[in-house]
C-alpha positions in Angstrom: -83.7 -54.9 -90.4 -85.9 -56.0 -93.3 -84.6 -55.9 -96.8 -86.1 -53.3 -99.1 -86.4 -53.6 -102.8 -86.6 -50.6 -105.2 -88.3 -51.4 -108.5 -87.8 -48.9 -111.3 -90.3 -48.5 -114.1 -89.8 -46.2 -117.1 -92.9 -45.3 -119.2 -93.5 -43.6 -122.5 -96.7 -43.7 -124.4 -97.6 -46.9 -122.6 -100.7 -48.9 -123.3 -102.8 -48.1 -120.1 -104.2 -51.6 -119.7 -100.7 -53.1 -119.8 -99.4 -50.5 -117.4 -102.2 -51.3 -114.9 -101.5 -55.0 -115.1 -97.8 -54.4 -114.6 -98.2 -52.0 -111.6 -100.9 -54.2 -110.0 -98.7 -57.2 -110.3 -95.8 -55.5 -108.7 -97.9 -54.0 -105.8 -99.7 -57.3 -105.1 -96.5 -59.4 -104.5 -96.3 -61.1 -101.2 -93.1 -59.3 -100.4 -94.4 -55.8 -99.5 -91.2 -53.9 -98.5 -90.8 -52.3 -101.9 -90.6 -48.9 -103.4 -91.9 -48.6 -107.0 -90.2 -45.7 -108.7 -92.0 -44.7 -111.9 -90.7 -42.1 -114.4 -92.8 -41.1 -117.4 -90.6 -39.8 -120.2 -93.0 -37.0 -121.3 -95.7 -39.1 -122.8 -98.2 -36.2 -123.2 -101.0 -38.5 -122.3 -103.2 -37.0 -119.5 -105.0 -40.3 -118.9 -101.7 -42.1 -118.3 -100.6 -39.3 -115.9 -104.0 -39.5 -114.1 -103.8 -43.2 -113.6 -100.2 -43.1 -112.3 -101.2 -40.3 -109.9 -104.1 -42.5 -108.6 -101.7 -45.3 -107.9 -99.4 -42.9 -106.0 -102.3 -41.6 -103.9 -103.5 -45.2 -103.1 -100.2 -46.7 -102.2 -97.3 -44.8 -100.5 -94.8 -47.2 -102.0 -95.3 -45.6 -105.4 -93.0 -42.7 -106.2 -93.7 -40.7 -109.4 -91.6 -38.5 -111.7 -92.8 -36.8 -114.9 -90.1 -35.6 -117.2 -90.6 -32.1 -118.7 -88.9 -33.2 -121.9 -88.2 -36.6 -123.5 -85.0 -38.0 -122.2 -85.0 -41.2 -124.2 -84.9 -44.8 -122.9 -81.4 -44.8 -121.5 -81.4 -41.4 -119.8 -84.8 -42.1 -118.3 -83.5 -45.3 -116.7 -80.4 -43.5 -115.5 -82.6 -40.9 -113.9 -84.5 -43.7 -112.2 -81.4 -45.5 -111.0 -80.1 -42.3 -109.4 -83.4 -41.9 -107.6 -83.3 -45.5 -106.2 -79.9 -45.0 -104.5 
């Protein structure tokens, strides 16, 4: 059985260019048995949402969540950690 790594990423009003670099870097690693779990904490940025959805469509390892209300940094990561187990 191959090891699998879950990577959790919380976003909120993120600079899109930095986000792309971060996600591309994660997905282009030589170790490919990963799941990238991304939760956006209600950014209200349709461009951000669109880009994240494009990543999810292109790569089955990307799992997305969009919060209906702002949870805050800690609760957003708690949500992600619960999804990764």
